[in-house]
C-alpha positions as CSV (number, residue, x, y, z in Angstrom):
1,M,104.6,93.6,122.2
2,R,101.5,94.0,123.3
3,R,101.3,98.0,123.4
4,S,102.8,97.6,120.0
5,S,99.5,95.2,118.7
6,S,97.1,97.2,120.2
7,E,98.6,100.0,118.7
8,I,98.2,98.1,115.5
9,R,94.5,97.0,116.5
10,L,93.3,100.2,117.2
11,F,95.0,101.9,113.4
12,L,93.5,99.2,111.8
13,L,89.5,99.9,113.3
14,L,90.1,103.5,113.3
15,A,91.5,103.3,109.3
16,F,88.9,100.9,108.1
17,G,86.1,102.6,110.1
18,C,86.4,105.5,108.5
19,S,86.9,105.1,105.1
20,W,84.3,102.3,104.9
21,A,81.9,104.5,106.6
22,I,81.9,106.3,104.0
23,W,82.2,103.6,101.0
24,I,80.0,101.3,101.7
25,P,77.0,103.8,102.0
26,M,78.1,104.3,98.7
27,A,78.3,100.9,97.5
28,L,74.8,100.0,98.9
29,L,73.2,103.1,97.2
30,G,74.4,101.9,93.9
31,V,77.3,104.8,93.5
32,V,79.5,104.5,90.9
33,V,82.3,106.8,90.4
34,R,83.9,107.5,86.9
35,P,86.8,109.8,85.7
36,G,86.2,113.6,85.5
37,M,83.4,114.2,87.9
38,L,81.4,113.8,91.1
39,P,80.7,111.6,93.5
40,T,83.5,110.8,95.1
41,H,85.0,108.2,97.2
42,F,88.0,110.6,98.4
43,G,86.2,111.7,101.7
44,G,87.1,107.6,102.6
45,L,90.6,108.0,101.4
46,L,91.5,110.1,104.3
47,G,90.9,106.9,107.0
48,P,94.4,106.0,107.1
49,W,96.0,109.5,108.1
50,I,92.5,109.9,110.7
51,A,93.5,105.9,111.9
52,G,97.4,107.7,112.3
53,S,97.0,110.2,113.6
54,V,94.6,109.4,116.5
55,C,96.7,106.9,117.4
56,V,100.1,108.9,117.4
57,V,98.4,111.3,119.8
58,A,96.6,108.9,121.9
59,S,99.5,106.3,122.8
60,A,103.0,108.5,121.7
61,P,104.7,110.4,124.1
62,K,106.2,113.6,123.2
63,A,108.9,113.5,121.0
64,A,107.7,110.6,119.4
65,R,104.6,112.7,118.4
66,A,107.2,115.4,117.1
67,A,109.1,112.8,114.8
68,W,106.2,111.8,113.1
69,L,105.0,115.3,112.5
70,R,108.5,115.8,111.1
71,R,108.1,112.7,108.9
72,L,105.1,114.1,107.5
73,I,106.8,117.2,105.5
74,R,110.0,115.7,105.7
75,L,111.5,116.1,102.3
76,P,112.9,113.5,99.8
77,Q,116.2,112.6,100.7
78,G,118.7,114.1,98.1
79,M,118.8,113.1,94.3
80,C,118.0,109.3,94.6
81,G,115.2,109.8,97.0
82,W,113.7,112.6,95.1
83,M,114.0,110.8,91.9
84,L,112.2,107.8,93.5
85,A,109.9,110.1,94.6
86,L,109.0,111.0,91.2
87,T,109.3,108.3,89.6
88,P,105.5,107.8,87.9
89,F,105.7,111.5,86.9
90,L,109.0,111.2,85.1
91,L,107.3,108.0,83.3
92,I,103.9,109.5,82.6
93,A,105.9,112.5,80.7
94,A,108.4,109.6,79.2
95,F,105.1,107.5,77.9
96,C,103.9,110.9,76.5
97,A,106.3,112.2,74.5
98,A,107.2,108.6,73.3
99,G,102.9,108.2,72.3
100,A,103.3,112.2,70.6
101,W,106.8,110.9,68.5
102,M,104.8,107.9,67.1
103,G,101.7,109.7,66.1
104,H,99.3,108.6,69.4
105,P,99.4,111.7,71.2
106,V,97.5,111.6,75.5
107,E,95.6,114.1,75.3
108,A,96.4,116.7,78.2
109,K,93.2,116.8,79.5
110,A,92.6,113.1,79.6
111,L,95.2,113.0,82.5
112,R,93.1,116.0,84.3
113,R,89.9,113.2,84.1
114,F,91.0,112.2,87.6
115,S,88.5,109.8,89.3
116,G,85.9,111.2,91.5
117,L,87.1,114.1,90.8
118,P,85.9,117.1,88.1
119,V,88.2,118.7,85.6
120,L,90.1,120.7,87.5
121,P,93.3,123.5,87.1
122,P,96.2,121.0,87.0
123,L,98.3,122.6,89.7
124,A,94.5,122.3,92.0
125,L,93.9,119.1,90.9
126,I,97.6,117.7,91.9
127,A,97.6,119.7,95.1
128,I,94.5,117.4,96.1
129,V,95.4,114.2,95.2
130,L,98.5,114.8,96.8
131,V,96.6,115.9,100.1
132,M,93.7,113.6,100.1
133,N,95.6,110.7,97.9
134,G,99.0,110.5,99.1
135,Y,98.5,112.0,101.8
136,G,95.8,110.0,103.1
137,E,97.0,106.9,102.5
138,E,101.0,107.1,103.2
139,A,100.5,109.0,106.4
140,G,99.2,106.0,107.9
141,W,100.1,102.7,105.3
142,R,104.1,103.7,105.1
143,G,104.0,106.8,108.1
144,Y,102.0,104.9,110.5
145,L,101.7,100.8,110.1
146,L,104.2,99.5,108.5
147,P,107.3,100.4,110.5
148,R,105.6,98.2,113.3
149,L,104.6,95.3,110.9
150,Q,108.3,95.5,110.0
151,A,109.7,95.3,113.6
152,R,107.0,92.8,114.2
153,Y,107.6,90.4,111.0
154,G,110.9,91.7,109.2
155,A,111.7,93.8,106.4
156,I,109.6,91.1,104.0
157,G,106.8,89.8,106.0
158,G,105.8,93.6,107.0
159,V,105.7,94.4,104.0
160,L,103.6,91.3,103.1
161,V,101.1,91.7,105.8
162,Q,100.4,95.5,105.3
163,A,99.9,94.6,101.2
164,A,97.2,92.1,102.5
165,I,95.7,94.2,104.9
166,W,95.7,97.2,102.0
167,I,94.0,94.8,99.4
168,V,91.2,94.5,101.8
169,W,90.6,98.3,102.8
170,H,89.8,98.6,99.1
171,A,87.6,95.9,99.1
172,P,84.3,97.9,99.0
173,L,85.6,100.2,96.2
174,F,85.5,97.3,94.0
175,W,81.6,98.3,93.7
176,I,82.0,101.8,93.6
177,I,84.8,102.7,91.3
178,A,84.0,102.5,87.4
179,T,87.1,101.1,86.3
180,Y,86.9,98.7,89.3
181,R,83.3,97.3,88.5
182,G,84.5,96.3,84.4
183,M,87.7,94.0,86.2
184,G,87.1,90.3,85.8
185,P,88.0,87.9,88.5
186,A,91.8,87.4,86.8
187,M,92.1,91.1,86.5
188,L,91.3,91.7,90.3
189,V,93.3,89.1,91.4
190,F,96.3,89.5,89.2
191,G,96.3,92.5,88.5
192,F,94.9,94.9,90.8
193,G,96.1,92.4,93.6
194,V,99.3,91.1,92.7
195,G,99.7,94.7,91.8
196,L,99.3,96.3,95.1
197,V,101.3,93.6,96.7
198,L,104.3,94.5,94.5
199,G,104.1,98.4,94.5
200,G,104.3,97.7,98.7
201,F,107.6,97.1,97.9
202,V,108.3,100.0,95.8
203,L,106.7,102.5,98.6
204,A,108.3,101.2,100.9
205,Q,112.5,101.9,98.8
206,V,110.5,105.1,97.9
207,S,109.7,106.2,101.6
208,A,113.0,104.0,103.2
209,A,115.6,106.4,100.9
210,S,114.1,109.2,102.3
211,R,113.7,108.2,106.0
212,G,111.0,107.6,106.1
213,S,109.3,110.5,104.5
214,V,106.1,110.8,104.0
215,L,106.1,113.2,101.5
216,A,108.7,111.0,99.3
217,A,106.0,108.0,99.7
218,A,102.8,110.4,98.9
219,L,104.7,112.3,95.7
220,W,105.2,108.8,94.1
221,H,101.3,107.4,95.3
222,T,100.3,110.8,93.6
223,G,101.8,110.6,90.0
224,Y,101.2,106.7,90.1
225,N,97.1,107.4,90.2
226,F,97.7,110.1,87.8
227,G,99.4,107.3,85.0
228,T,96.2,104.8,86.5
229,A,93.6,106.5,88.0
230,T,92.8,109.0,84.8
231,E,91.7,108.7,81.2
232,G,95.4,108.3,79.8
233,G,94.6,105.4,78.4
234,A,95.2,101.9,78.1
235,P,99.4,101.8,77.0
236,L,100.3,104.3,79.8
237,Q,98.4,102.3,82.6
238,A,99.6,99.5,81.6
239,G,103.3,100.7,80.9
240,L,103.5,102.1,84.4
241,S,101.4,99.2,85.9
242,A,104.3,96.5,84.0
243,I,107.2,98.6,85.2
244,V,106.2,99.2,89.0
245,M,105.3,95.7,89.0
246,A,108.7,94.8,87.6
247,W,110.4,96.6,89.4
248,G,108.9,95.7,92.9
249,A,109.5,92.4,92.2
250,A,113.3,92.9,91.7
251,L,113.3,94.5,95.3
252,L,111.7,91.1,96.7
253,L,114.0,88.8,94.9
254,W,117.1,91.3,96.0
255,A,115.3,91.8,100.0
256,L,115.1,87.8,99.8
257,L,118.9,87.5,98.4
258,R,121.2,90.3,100.4
259,P,120.7,92.1,103.5
260,A,121.1,95.7,101.3
261,G,118.0,94.2,99.4
262,R,116.0,94.5,103.4
263,R,117.8,97.0,104.4
264,A,116.4,99.3,101.4
265,I,112.6,98.7,101.8
266,T,113.2,99.0,105.8
267,V,111.2,102.0,106.7
268,P,112.5,103.8,110.1
269,D,109.8,104.1,113.3
270,F,109.8,107.5,114.6
271,D,108.9,106.1,118.0
272,K,112.6,106.0,119.6
273,R,111.0,102.8,121.4
274,R,111.3,101.2,119.4
275,A,113.7,102.7,117.1
276,G,115.3,106.1,115.7
277,P,113.5,107.8,112.9
């Protein structure tokens, strides 16, 4: 337990330190990040991945380091794993098709105007977001931290503690990202805050369904942000967010009522000193 506590403290120090060292100066300088253009906040998104990597190298035995590397590149497992990982992309396609059918099409270029990045060719944009945003966050949050928190606080408690940490980690972005700056207190609490908590349950399921695959969680995170961090329009953003919040609430209720629900959101630890991957 003592070793686990020190590892968690080191991870949080590095994750917050690496990210906030970039974001706080940006906030103090009055930098505003907007869709489809520079400047960017993307460098800070790598903080959790850097933190997880350092912690694994510093404290994990050789077998655990190898298991963590396998987890980074492990494909989503089976049809269910792939469907979960790609759900945001499928929902975006469904919203776009519905919008076109109703005479309100989503402009294709709008989905390429991603917050903090210039307009790029689709494959290049997806690759950058997947690596820096998807992996940057998920290699740390779900890939490293969540299994340790769940070992200590249980399946539900671990997700809730991780979500609280995740919310605080985002704090400097409220002064940097234009869409966050425009949120009122109610939206910050009920839209962003509750959304992150419920989204944490969804991401836990996505990762757990694929034996802790970071790639699965990174794909989901990437797809979700293409629907909410671009200029795809309010119907897409609100619709996608509402579905994810309902999904997360259903998972929470299932986990509260049934052991199977708790198993569905429990991410296995790559370190065999605690649990098998």
